[in-house]
N, C-alpha and C positions, 0 to 999 in steps of 0.2 A: 528799600534800604534807605534809612535817613542819613543826613550828612555826618552825624556823629559816628554812626557805624562805619561809614565810608572812610573817615579820617582814622578811626581806631583800627581798622583793618590795615591801613597803610602803615601806621605806627607799629603794629604787630608784625607785619611783613618785614619792615625795616629791622626790627629787633631780632627776628628769628631767621630770616632768609640769608643764606650765604651770599646771595647776589647783593645784598645791602649791608653786609658787615656782621650778620648772624652766623650761626654754625650749621644750620639745616640746609641740606641740598634741595629738599622737597618740603617746603614749609606750608603748603596750601592747607592741608588738614589741620595742622597746628594753628594756623591763623584762624581758620574756621572755628576752632574750639576756644582759642585764647583771646580773641579781639575784645570781648567784654572787659577784660582786665585793663585795656587801654582806653576805655571810654571816658574816664575822668580826665586823662591827658587830652583826648580829642576835644572834649568840652572846653577845656582851658584854651586850646588853640583857637577854637571858633569864637570864644569870648574875646580873645585878643584881636581877632580880625574884625570885630564889630566896627571899629573906627579905622577908616582907610588912612594910609600914609599920605603925606603931601603928594608924592608922585602918583599915587592911585587917584587922589581926588583931582589932580590936574588932568588926568586922562578921562574922567567920566563924572557921573552924578553921584556924589557922596551920599546924598539922602537915599537914593535908590539902593546903593550898596548896603547902607545901614539897615534898611527895611528887609533886604534879601537875607542878610545874616540873621537878623532878628527872627524872620519867618522860619529859617532853618532851625534855630534854637528852640523856638516854640513848638515846632513839629517834633523835635527830639523830646522835649518835656512831655508833650501830649502822649507820645508813644510810650515813654517810660512810665508815666502815671497809669496808663491803660494796662501795661503789662503787670502792674502790681496788683490789679484787681482780679 
């Protein structure tokens, strides 16, 4: 599971699950089915995270963070492209 799917599943869970503000008491099957509809939002979140905040940069290596997020985005692009063939 790539990072886009992971984030999309969290977003779907938040949307559907009663535990997070949704209406479904048991949302797991719904999340399994519907997470792809949240992939664009997940991609937007990951693109936003490419650049660390000042607090994040002060706590660690900004260049490494940027490379890790870019690697996750590239992995998602590759898997998406491969699924279209």
